[in-house]
Structure formats: structure tokens, C-alpha cells
N, CA, C, O and the ligand as a Tripos MOL2 file, in Angstrom:
@<TRIPOS>MOLECULE
protein
  261   259    66     0     0
PROTEIN
NO_CHARGES

@<TRIPOS>ATOM
      1 N          74.1430   82.0450   18.2500 N.3       1 MET1
      2 CA         74.9290   80.9360   18.6340 C.3       1 MET1
      3 C          74.1530   79.9650   19.4030 C.2       1 MET1
      4 O          73.4420   80.4240   20.2980 O.2       1 MET1
      5 N          74.1660   78.7090   19.2110 N.am      2 THR2
      6 CA         73.5730   77.8130   20.0630 C.3       2 THR2
      7 C          74.3180   77.3080   21.1830 C.2       2 THR2
      8 O          75.5440   77.4100   21.1930 O.2       2 THR2
      9 N          73.6070   76.7040   22.2460 N.am      3 VAL3
     10 CA         74.2250   76.1810   23.3450 C.3       3 VAL3
     11 C          75.3750   75.1880   23.0530 C.2       3 VAL3
     12 O          76.4530   75.2760   23.6400 O.2       3 VAL3
     13 N          75.1340   74.3290   22.2090 N.am      4 SER4
     14 CA         76.0430   73.3520   21.9310 C.3       4 SER4
     15 C          77.2770   74.0110   21.2070 C.2       4 SER4
     16 O          78.3740   73.4720   21.3480 O.2       4 SER4
     17 N          77.1670   75.0570   20.5010 N.am      5 ASN5
     18 CA         78.2940   75.7190   19.9830 C.3       5 ASN5
     19 C          79.1180   76.3980   20.9630 C.2       5 ASN5
     20 O          80.3430   76.4210   20.8380 O.2       5 ASN5
     21 N          78.4750   76.9930   22.0030 N.am      6 VAL6
     22 CA         79.2710   77.6420   23.0120 C.3       6 VAL6
     23 C          80.0770   76.6240   23.7880 C.2       6 VAL6
     24 O          81.2510   76.8290   24.1000 O.2       6 VAL6
     25 N          79.3910   75.4830   24.1010 N.am      7 ARG7
     26 CA         80.1060   74.4020   24.7950 C.3       7 ARG7
     27 C          81.3800   73.8560   24.0570 C.2       7 ARG7
     28 O          82.4490   73.5650   24.5940 O.2       7 ARG7
     29 N          81.0770   73.7760   22.7760 N.am      8 HIS8
     30 CA         82.2450   73.4050   21.7880 C.3       8 HIS8
     31 C          83.3030   74.2960   21.8540 C.2       8 HIS8
     32 O          84.4420   73.8510   22.0010 O.2       8 HIS8
     33 N          83.0750   75.6310   21.7570 N.am      9 ASN9
     34 CA         84.1120   76.7380   21.7650 C.3       9 ASN9
     35 C          84.8380   76.6090   23.0580 C.2       9 ASN9
     36 O          86.0690   76.5840   23.0830 O.2       9 ASN9
     37 N          84.0950   76.5260   24.1530 N.am     10 GLU10
     38 CA         84.6750   76.4950   25.4930 C.3      10 GLU10
     39 C          85.7750   75.3620   25.5510 C.2      10 GLU10
     40 O          86.8780   75.5510   26.0640 O.2      10 GLU10
     41 N          85.3900   74.2030   24.9960 N.am     11 MET11
     42 CA         86.2550   73.0710   25.0250 C.3      11 MET11
     43 C          87.5890   73.3960   24.1670 C.2      11 MET11
     44 O          88.7030   73.0720   24.5790 O.2      11 MET11
     45 N          87.3990   74.0040   23.0490 N.am     12 ILE12
     46 CA         88.5830   74.3440   22.2640 C.3      12 ILE12
     47 C          89.4240   75.4400   23.0250 C.2      12 ILE12
     48 O          90.6520   75.3790   23.0840 O.2      12 ILE12
     49 N          88.7330   76.3740   23.5640 N.am     13 ASN13
     50 CA         89.5370   77.3120   24.2780 C.3      13 ASN13
     51 C          90.3640   76.6900   25.5240 C.2      13 ASN13
     52 O          91.5210   76.9950   25.8110 O.2      13 ASN13
     53 N          89.6220   75.8440   26.1460 N.am     14 LYS14
     54 CA         90.3310   75.2250   27.3280 C.3      14 LYS14
     55 C          91.6470   74.4390   26.8480 C.2      14 LYS14
     56 O          92.7270   74.5410   27.4300 O.2      14 LYS14
     57 N          91.4470   73.7250   25.8320 N.am     15 LYS15
     58 CA         92.6170   72.9800   25.2140 C.3      15 LYS15
     59 C          93.7250   73.9370   24.5940 C.2      15 LYS15
     60 O          94.9200   73.6450   24.6350 O.2      15 LYS15
     61 N          93.2570   75.0480   24.0410 N.am     16 ARG16
     62 CA         94.1880   75.8530   23.4230 C.3      16 ARG16
     63 C          94.8890   76.9450   24.2430 C.2      16 ARG16
     64 O          95.8690   77.5810   23.8550 O.2      16 ARG16
     65 N          94.2410   77.0910   25.4760 N.am     17 ARG17
     66 CA         94.6800   78.1940   26.3530 C.3      17 ARG17
     67 C          96.1740   78.0350   26.7110 C.2      17 ARG17
     68 O          96.5570   76.9880   27.2330 O.2      17 ARG17
     69 N          96.9920   79.0020   26.4550 N.am     18 PRO18
     70 CA         98.3060   78.9670   26.7200 C.3      18 PRO18
     71 C          98.6280   79.0180   28.1900 C.2      18 PRO18
     72 O          98.0530   79.8330   28.9110 O.2      18 PRO18
     73 N          99.5200   78.1840   28.6570 N.am     19 ARG19
     74 CA         99.9500   78.3180   30.1420 C.3      19 ARG19
     75 C         101.3230   78.0940   30.2900 C.2      19 ARG19
     76 O         101.9500   77.4940   29.4170 O.2      19 ARG19
     77 N         101.9450   78.5880   31.4850 N.am     20 LEU20
     78 CA        103.2630   78.3480   31.6740 C.3      20 LEU20
     79 C         103.6730   76.9450   31.7620 C.2      20 LEU20
     80 O         102.9700   76.2440   32.4900 O.2      20 LEU20
     81 N         104.6670   76.3870   31.1710 N.am     21 CYS21
     82 CA        105.2440   75.1370   31.2360 C.3      21 CYS21
     83 C         105.4390   74.7220   32.7200 C.2      21 CYS21
     84 O         106.0940   75.4470   33.4690 O.2      21 CYS21
     85 N         104.8950   73.6010   33.1400 N.am     22 ALA22
     86 CA        105.0210   73.2580   34.5700 C.3      22 ALA22
     87 C         106.3590   72.7450   35.0450 C.2      22 ALA22
     88 O         106.4680   72.2560   36.1690 O.2      22 ALA22
     89 N         107.3980   72.8480   34.1970 N.am     23 CYS23
     90 CA        108.6570   72.5630   34.5840 C.3      23 CYS23
     91 C         109.3830   73.8370   35.0280 C.2      23 CYS23
     92 O         110.5330   73.7810   35.4620 O.2      23 CYS23
     93 N         108.7290   74.9440   34.9220 N.am     24 ARG24
     94 CA        109.1780   76.2730   35.3390 C.3      24 ARG24
     95 C         110.2610   76.8580   34.5770 C.2      24 ARG24
     96 O         111.0050   77.7010   35.0770 O.2      24 ARG24
     97 N         110.3950   76.3870   33.2220 N.am     25 CYS25
     98 CA        111.4020   76.9560   32.3730 C.3      25 CYS25
     99 C         110.9520   78.3860   31.9050 C.2      25 CYS25
    100 O         111.7120   79.1390   31.2960 O.2      25 CYS25
    101 N         109.6340   78.7080   32.2400 N.am     26 GLY26
    102 CA        109.1930   80.0410   31.7520 C.3      26 GLY26
    103 C         108.5390   80.2320   30.3660 C.2      26 GLY26
    104 O         108.0020   81.2760   29.9970 O.2      26 GLY26
    105 N         108.6540   79.0430   29.6100 N.am     27 GLU27
    106 CA        108.0410   78.9560   28.3090 C.3      27 GLU27
    107 C         106.5030   78.6750   28.4440 C.2      27 GLU27
    108 O         105.9810   78.2240   29.4640 O.2      27 GLU27
    109 N         105.8620   78.9910   27.3200 N.am     28 MET28
    110 CA        104.3510   78.9080   27.3490 C.3      28 MET28
    111 C         104.1710   77.5990   26.5630 C.2      28 MET28
    112 O         104.9180   77.2540   25.6470 O.2      28 MET28
    113 N         103.1030   76.8990   27.0080 N.am     29 THR29
    114 CA        102.7080   75.6290   26.2650 C.3      29 THR29
    115 C         101.3090   75.6820   25.9590 C.2      29 THR29
    116 O         100.5490   76.1410   26.8110 O.2      29 THR29
    117 N         100.8120   75.2320   24.7400 N.am     30 PHE30
    118 CA         99.4790   75.2090   24.3570 C.3      30 PHE30
    119 C          98.8280   73.8520   24.4180 C.2      30 PHE30
    120 O          97.6460   73.6860   24.1180 O.2      30 PHE30
    121 N          99.5260   73.0090   24.7640 N.am     31 GLU31
    122 CA         99.2260   71.6090   24.7900 C.3      31 GLU31
    123 C          99.5820   70.9230   25.9810 C.2      31 GLU31
    124 O         100.7810   70.7350   26.1830 O.2      31 GLU31
    125 N          98.6470   70.4680   26.9030 N.am     32 GLY32
    126 CA         98.9650   69.8410   28.1180 C.3      32 GLY32
    127 C          99.7840   70.6550   29.1310 C.2      32 GLY32
    128 O          99.8380   71.8740   28.9710 O.2      32 GLY32
    129 N         100.3880   70.1150   30.1000 N.am     33 GLU33
    130 CA        101.1010   70.8980   31.2650 C.3      33 GLU33
    131 C         102.4610   71.3800   30.8230 C.2      33 GLU33
    132 O         102.9510   72.4480   31.1910 O.2      33 GLU33
    133 N         103.0530   70.4930   29.9840 N.am     34 PHE34
    134 CA        104.4910   70.7670   29.5850 C.3      34 PHE34
    135 C         104.7690   71.1640   28.2240 C.2      34 PHE34
    136 O         103.9710   70.7020   27.4080 O.2      34 PHE34
    137 N         105.6900   71.9000   27.7600 N.am     35 CYS35
    138 CA        106.2660   71.9400   26.4830 C.3      35 CYS35
    139 C         106.7650   70.6460   26.1300 C.2      35 CYS35
    140 O         107.0490   69.7900   26.9680 O.2      35 CYS35
    141 N         106.8780   70.4920   24.8160 N.am     36 GLU36
    142 CA        107.2590   69.0020   24.3100 C.3      36 GLU36
    143 C         108.7490   68.7160   24.8080 C.2      36 GLU36
    144 O         109.7310   69.4210   24.5770 O.2      36 GLU36
    145 N         108.7040   67.4830   25.5700 N.am     37 GLY37
    146 CA        109.9210   66.9450   26.0430 C.3      37 GLY37
    147 C         110.4050   67.6260   27.3620 C.2      37 GLY37
    148 O         111.5090   67.3490   27.8280 O.2      37 GLY37
    149 N         109.5640   68.5210   27.9560 N.am     38 HIS38
    150 CA        109.9940   69.1690   29.1260 C.3      38 HIS38
    151 C         109.5120   68.2140   30.4040 C.2      38 HIS38
    152 O         110.1050   68.3030   31.4790 O.2      38 HIS38
    153 N         108.5000   67.3780   30.2340 N.am     39 ASP39
    154 CA        108.2120   66.4600   31.2770 C.3      39 ASP39
    155 C         109.4540   65.5660   31.5370 C.2      39 ASP39
    156 O         109.8520   65.4190   32.6930 O.2      39 ASP39
    157 N         110.0640   64.9780   30.5160 N.am     40 VAL40
    158 CA        111.1510   64.1220   30.7110 C.3      40 VAL40
    159 C         112.3220   64.8770   31.2000 C.2      40 VAL40
    160 O         113.1640   64.3180   31.9010 O.2      40 VAL40
    161 N         112.4210   66.1680   30.8530 N.am     41 ARG41
    162 CA        113.5020   67.1190   31.3550 C.3      41 ARG41
    163 C         113.3580   67.2940   32.8780 C.2      41 ARG41
    164 O         114.3300   67.2990   33.6340 O.2      41 ARG41
    165 N         112.1260   67.4310   33.2660 N.am     42 LEU42
    166 CA        111.9280   67.7140   34.7410 C.3      42 LEU42
    167 C         112.0100   66.3290   35.5000 C.2      42 LEU42
    168 O         112.4690   66.3190   36.6430 O.2      42 LEU42
    169 N         111.6250   65.2770   34.9630 N.am     43 TYR43
    170 CA        111.8870   64.0320   35.5650 C.3      43 TYR43
    171 C         113.4760   63.8160   35.8660 C.2      43 TYR43
    172 O         113.9610   63.6560   36.9860 O.2      43 TYR43
    173 N         114.1480   63.8430   34.6920 N.am     44 LYS44
    174 CA        115.6260   63.8940   34.8600 C.3      44 LYS44
    175 C         116.2740   64.7150   35.8940 C.2      44 LYS44
    176 O         117.1810   64.3430   36.6390 O.2      44 LYS44
    177 N         115.6950   65.9100   35.8600 N.am     45 ALA45
    178 CA        116.2540   66.9560   36.8400 C.3      45 ALA45
    179 C         115.9590   66.5910   38.1520 C.2      45 ALA45
    180 O         116.8260   66.7960   39.0020 O.2      45 ALA45
    181 N         114.7410   66.0150   38.5230 N.am     46 ILE46
    182 CA        114.4420   65.5830   39.8820 C.3      46 ILE46
    183 C         115.1840   64.4380   40.2270 C.2      46 ILE46
    184 O         115.6380   64.4030   41.3710 O.2      46 ILE46
    185 N         115.4140   63.4240   39.4110 N.am     47 LEU47
    186 CA        116.1450   62.3090   39.6980 C.3      47 LEU47
    187 C         117.5660   62.7890   40.0950 C.2      47 LEU47
    188 O         118.0460   62.4080   41.1630 O.2      47 LEU47
    189 N         118.2530   63.6160   39.2650 N.am     48 SER48
    190 CA        119.6470   63.9220   39.5540 C.3      48 SER48
    191 C         119.5750   64.7560   40.7750 C.2      48 SER48
    192 O         120.5210   64.6430   41.5550 O.2      48 SER48
    193 N         118.6230   65.5720   41.0770 N.am     49 GLU49
    194 CA        118.5720   66.3830   42.3900 C.3      49 GLU49
    195 C         118.5270   65.5480   43.5350 C.2      49 GLU49
    196 O         119.2560   65.7950   44.4960 O.2      49 GLU49
    197 N         117.6700   64.4890   43.5310 N.am     50 VAL50
    198 CA        117.6250   63.5610   44.7150 C.3      50 VAL50
    199 C         118.5960   62.4200   44.8140 C.2      50 VAL50
    200 O         118.8520   61.8280   45.8620 O.2      50 VAL50
    201 N         119.0880   62.1740   43.7000 N.am     51 GLY51
    202 CA        120.3290   61.1530   43.5780 C.3      51 GLY51
    203 C         119.9790   59.7760   43.1050 C.2      51 GLY51
    204 O         120.5960   58.7540   43.4070 O.2      51 GLY51
    205 N         118.7770   59.8640   42.2230 N.am     52 GLY52
    206 CA        118.3460   58.5720   41.6140 C.3      52 GLY52
    207 C         117.0420   58.1240   41.9290 C.2      52 GLY52
    208 O         116.3820   58.7000   42.7940 O.2      52 GLY52
    209 N         116.5890   57.0920   41.2700 N.am     53 LEU53
    210 CA        115.1800   56.6840   41.3910 C.3      53 LEU53
    211 C         114.9730   56.0490   42.7350 C.2      53 LEU53
    212 O         113.8920   56.2080   43.3030 O.2      53 LEU53
    213 N         115.8700   55.3850   43.2490 N.am     54 ILE54
    214 CA        115.8480   54.6340   44.5710 C.3      54 ILE54
    215 C         115.6160   55.7710   45.6910 C.2      54 ILE54
    216 O         114.7740   55.6400   46.5790 O.2      54 ILE54
    217 N         116.3640   56.7870   45.5710 N.am     55 GLU55
    218 CA        116.3700   57.9370   46.5630 C.3      55 GLU55
    219 C         114.9600   58.5930   46.4360 C.2      55 GLU55
    220 O         114.2890   58.8600   47.4330 O.2      55 GLU55
    221 N         114.5880   58.8120   45.2950 N.am     56 LEU56
    222 CA        113.2740   59.4470   45.0160 C.3      56 LEU56
    223 C         112.1610   58.5900   45.6850 C.2      56 LEU56
    224 O         111.2490   59.1040   46.3320 O.2      56 LEU56
    225 N         112.2970   57.2040   45.4800 N.am     57 ARG57
    226 CA        111.2380   56.3640   46.1380 C.3      57 ARG57
    227 C         111.2060   56.4980   47.5400 C.2      57 ARG57
    228 O         110.1380   56.5360   48.1520 O.2      57 ARG57
    229 N         112.4420   56.5820   48.1560 N.am     58 ARG58
    230 CA        112.6650   56.8010   49.6150 C.3      58 ARG58
    231 C         111.9670   57.9980   50.2200 C.2      58 ARG58
    232 O         111.3090   58.0090   51.2600 O.2      58 ARG58
    233 N         112.2350   59.0690   49.3450 N.am     59 LEU59
    234 CA        111.7670   60.3680   49.7340 C.3      59 LEU59
    235 C         110.2130   60.3090   49.7670 C.2      59 LEU59
    236 O         109.6070   60.7160   50.7580 O.2      59 LEU59
    237 N         109.5720   59.8020   48.6850 N.am     60 VAL60
    238 CA        108.1970   59.7210   48.5150 C.3      60 VAL60
    239 C         107.5770   58.7750   49.6420 C.2      60 VAL60
    240 O         106.4930   59.0290   50.1680 O.2      60 VAL60
    241 N         108.3570   57.6580   49.9700 N.am     61 GLU61
    242 CA        107.7250   56.9280   51.0200 C.3      61 GLU61
    243 C         107.8800   57.5190   52.3770 C.2      61 GLU61
    244 O         107.0450   57.2680   53.2460 O.2      61 GLU61
    245 N         108.9270   58.3090   52.6140 N.am     62 ASP62
    246 CA        108.9170   59.0080   53.7700 C.3      62 ASP62
    247 C         107.8270   60.0480   53.9940 C.2      62 ASP62
    248 O         107.2980   60.2600   55.0860 O.2      62 ASP62
    249 N         107.5390   60.6800   52.8450 N.am     63 LYS63
    250 CA        106.5470   61.7910   52.7420 C.3      63 LYS63
    251 C         105.2230   61.1280   53.0390 C.2      63 LYS63
    252 O         104.4900   61.5730   53.9220 O.2      63 LYS63
    253 N         104.9150   60.1000   52.3360 N.am     64 LEU64
    254 CA        103.5670   59.4690   52.3220 C.3      64 LEU64
    255 C         103.3490   58.6150   53.7210 C.2      64 LEU64
    256 O         102.2450   58.4710   54.2450 O.2      64 LEU64
    257 N         104.4680   58.1250   54.1910 N.am     65 GLY65
    258 CA        104.3730   57.3140   55.3160 C.3      65 GLY65
    259 C         104.1620   55.8620   55.0520 C.2      65 GLY65
    260 O         104.0670   55.0710   55.9910 O.2      65 GLY65
    261 ZN        109.3540   73.7570   30.3760 Zn       66 ZN66
@<TRIPOS>BOND
     1     1     2 1
     2     2     3 1
     3     3     4 2
     4     3     5 am
     5     5     6 1
     6     6     7 1
     7     7     8 2
     8     7     9 am
     9     9    10 1
    10    10    11 1
    11    11    12 2
    12    11    13 am
    13    13    14 1
    14    14    15 1
    15    15    16 2
    16    15    17 am
    17    17    18 1
    18    18    19 1
    19    19    20 2
    20    19    21 am
    21    21    22 1
    22    22    23 1
    23    23    24 2
    24    23    25 am
    25    25    26 1
    26    26    27 1
    27    27    28 2
    28    27    29 am
    29    29    30 1
    30    30    31 1
    31    31    32 2
    32    31    33 am
    33    33    34 1
    34    34    35 1
    35    35    36 2
    36    35    37 am
    37    37    38 1
    38    38    39 1
    39    39    40 2
    40    39    41 am
    41    41    42 1
    42    42    43 1
    43    43    44 2
    44    43    45 am
    45    45    46 1
    46    46    47 1
    47    47    48 2
    48    47    49 am
    49    49    50 1
    50    50    51 1
    51    51    52 2
    52    51    53 am
    53    53    54 1
    54    54    55 1
    55    55    56 2
    56    55    57 am
    57    57    58 1
    58    58    59 1
    59    59    60 2
    60    59    61 am
    61    61    62 1
    62    62    63 1
    63    63    64 2
    64    63    65 am
    65    65    66 1
    66    66    67 1
    67    67    68 2
    68    67    69 am
    69    69    70 1
    70    70    71 1
    71    71    72 2
    72    71    73 am
    73    73    74 1
    74    74    75 1
    75    75    76 2
    76    75    77 am
    77    77    78 1
    78    78    79 1
    79    79    80 2
    80    79    81 am
    81    81    82 1
    82    82    83 1
    83    83    84 2
    84    83    85 am
    85    85    86 1
    86    86    87 1
    87    87    88 2
    88    87    89 am
    89    89    90 1
    90    90    91 1
    91    91    92 2
    92    91    93 am
    93    93    94 1
    94    94    95 1
    95    95    96 2
    96    95    97 am
    97    97    98 1
    98    98    99 1
    99    99   100 2
   100    99   101 am
   101   101   102 1
   102   102   103 1
   103   103   104 2
   104   103   105 am
   105   105   106 1
   106   106   107 1
   107   107   108 2
   108   107   109 am
   109   109   110 1
   110   110   111 1
   111   111   112 2
   112   111   113 am
   113   113   114 1
   114   114   115 1
   115   115   116 2
   116   115   117 am
   117   117   118 1
   118   118   119 1
   119   119   120 2
   120   119   121 am
   121   121   122 1
   122   122   123 1
   123   123   124 2
   124   123   125 am
   125   125   126 1
   126   126   127 1
   127   127   128 2
   128   127   129 am
   129   129   130 1
   130   130   131 1
   131   131   132 2
   132   131   133 am
   133   133   134 1
   134   134   135 1
   135   135   136 2
   136   135   137 am
   137   137   138 1
   138   138   139 1
   139   139   140 2
   140   139   141 am
   141   141   142 1
   142   142   143 1
   143   143   144 2
   144   143   145 am
   145   145   146 1
   146   146   147 1
   147   147   148 2
   148   147   149 am
   149   149   150 1
   150   150   151 1
   151   151   152 2
   152   151   153 am
   153   153   154 1
   154   154   155 1
   155   155   156 2
   156   155   157 am
   157   157   158 1
   158   158   159 1
   159   159   160 2
   160   159   161 am
   161   161   162 1
   162   162   163 1
   163   163   164 2
   164   163   165 am
   165   165   166 1
   166   166   167 1
   167   167   168 2
   168   167   169 am
   169   169   170 1
   170   170   171 1
   171   171   172 2
   172   171   173 am
   173   173   174 1
   174   174   175 1
   175   175   176 2
   176   175   177 am
   177   177   178 1
   178   178   179 1
   179   179   180 2
   180   179   181 am
   181   181   182 1
   182   182   183 1
   183   183   184 2
   184   183   185 am
   185   185   186 1
   186   186   187 1
   187   187   188 2
   188   187   189 am
   189   189   190 1
   190   190   191 1
   191   191   192 2
   192   191   193 am
   193   193   194 1
   194   194   195 1
   195   195   196 2
   196   195   197 am
   197   197   198 1
   198   198   199 1
   199   199   200 2
   200   199   201 am
   201   201   202 1
   202   202   203 1
   203   203   204 2
   204   203   205 am
   205   205   206 1
   206   206   207 1
   207   207   208 2
   208   207   209 am
   209   209   210 1
   210   210   211 1
   211   211   212 2
   212   211   213 am
   213   213   214 1
   214   214   215 1
   215   215   216 2
   216   215   217 am
   217   217   218 1
   218   218   219 1
   219   219   220 2
   220   219   221 am
   221   221   222 1
   222   222   223 1
   223   223   224 2
   224   223   225 am
   225   225   226 1
   226   226   227 1
   227   227   228 2
   228   227   229 am
   229   229   230 1
   230   230   231 1
   231   231   232 2
   232   231   233 am
   233   233   234 1
   234   234   235 1
   235   235   236 2
   236   235   237 am
   237   237   238 1
   238   238   239 1
   239   239   240 2
   240   239   241 am
   241   241   242 1
   242   242   243 1
   243   243   244 2
   244   243   245 am
   245   245   246 1
   246   246   247 1
   247   247   248 2
   248   247   249 am
   249   249   250 1
   250   250   251 1
   251   251   252 2
   252   251   253 am
   253   253   254 1
   254   254   255 1
   255   255   256 2
   256   255   257 am
   257   257   258 1
   258   258   259 1
   259   259   260 2
@<TRIPOS>SUBSTRUCTURE
     1 MET1         2 RESIDUE 1 A MET
     2 THR2         6 RESIDUE 1 A THR
     3 VAL3        10 RESIDUE 1 A VAL
     4 SER4        14 RESIDUE 1 A SER
     5 ASN5        18 RESIDUE 1 A ASN
     6 VAL6        22 RESIDUE 1 A VAL
     7 ARG7        26 RESIDUE 1 A ARG
     8 HIS8        30 RESIDUE 1 A HIS
     9 ASN9        34 RESIDUE 1 A ASN
    10 GLU10       38 RESIDUE 1 A GLU
    11 MET11       42 RESIDUE 1 A MET
    12 ILE12       46 RESIDUE 1 A ILE
    13 ASN13       50 RESIDUE 1 A ASN
    14 LYS14       54 RESIDUE 1 A LYS
    15 LYS15       58 RESIDUE 1 A LYS
    16 ARG16       62 RESIDUE 1 A ARG
    17 ARG17       66 RESIDUE 1 A ARG
    18 PRO18       70 RESIDUE 1 A PRO
    19 ARG19       74 RESIDUE 1 A ARG
    20 LEU20       78 RESIDUE 1 A LEU
    21 CYS21       82 RESIDUE 1 A CYS
    22 ALA22       86 RESIDUE 1 A ALA
    23 CYS23       90 RESIDUE 1 A CYS
    24 ARG24       94 RESIDUE 1 A ARG
    25 CYS25       98 RESIDUE 1 A CYS
    26 GLY26      102 RESIDUE 1 A GLY
    27 GLU27      106 RESIDUE 1 A GLU
    28 MET28      110 RESIDUE 1 A MET
    29 THR29      114 RESIDUE 1 A THR
    30 PHE30      118 RESIDUE 1 A PHE
    31 GLU31      122 RESIDUE 1 A GLU
    32 GLY32      126 RESIDUE 1 A GLY
    33 GLU33      130 RESIDUE 1 A GLU
    34 PHE34      134 RESIDUE 1 A PHE
    35 CYS35      138 RESIDUE 1 A CYS
    36 GLU36      142 RESIDUE 1 A GLU
    37 GLY37      146 RESIDUE 1 A GLY
    38 HIS38      150 RESIDUE 1 A HIS
    39 ASP39      154 RESIDUE 1 A ASP
    40 VAL40      158 RESIDUE 1 A VAL
    41 ARG41      162 RESIDUE 1 A ARG
    42 LEU42      166 RESIDUE 1 A LEU
    43 TYR43      170 RESIDUE 1 A TYR
    44 LYS44      174 RESIDUE 1 A LYS
    45 ALA45      178 RESIDUE 1 A ALA
    46 ILE46      182 RESIDUE 1 A ILE
    47 LEU47      186 RESIDUE 1 A LEU
    48 SER48      190 RESIDUE 1 A SER
    49 GLU49      194 RESIDUE 1 A GLU
    50 VAL50      198 RESIDUE 1 A VAL
    51 GLY51      202 RESIDUE 1 A GLY
    52 GLY52      206 RESIDUE 1 A GLY
    53 LEU53      210 RESIDUE 1 A LEU
    54 ILE54      214 RESIDUE 1 A ILE
    55 GLU55      218 RESIDUE 1 A GLU
    56 LEU56      222 RESIDUE 1 A LEU
    57 ARG57      226 RESIDUE 1 A ARG
    58 ARG58      230 RESIDUE 1 A ARG
    59 LEU59      234 RESIDUE 1 A LEU
    60 VAL60      238 RESIDUE 1 A VAL
    61 GLU61      242 RESIDUE 1 A GLU
    62 ASP62      246 RESIDUE 1 A ASP
    63 LYS63      250 RESIDUE 1 A LYS
    64 LEU64      254 RESIDUE 1 A LEU
    65 GLY65      258 RESIDUE 1 A GLY
    66 ZN66       261 GROUP 0 **** ****
């Protein structure tokens, strides 16, 4: 196997490596950080948790100063 083949395989493995969905649903995803649609689900869950987009902005601004 050549060096460029190894690099190529590493790239594929990195992309294909299963990981836990970042929304903490416990499902595995093979593409990106989230299962399909779970990023939107997390976004909506966060919004409803803090009470809306304006509240979220206020929290972030408080946190970041
Ligand atoms: Zn998820």
C-alpha cells in the first residue's frame, strides 16, 4: 500500500466513523455531528428550554460579556 493510499483510507475512516449524535439522543451517526434532522431538534429544544430566541441571545450575551 502506498502512502497516498493510506492517507485516502484515513480520510474515509474519519468521515465514516460512527459517533454518538451530538443531541444526546443516544443514536449513532455516520455523517457529521448529528443524525439527520437532530440538529434542528436540538435547536428547537434549546429555544423552548430558555424561552425563545431573544432569551437565548440574552443568555449568550450574559455568558460572553
Ligand atoms: Zn440525536
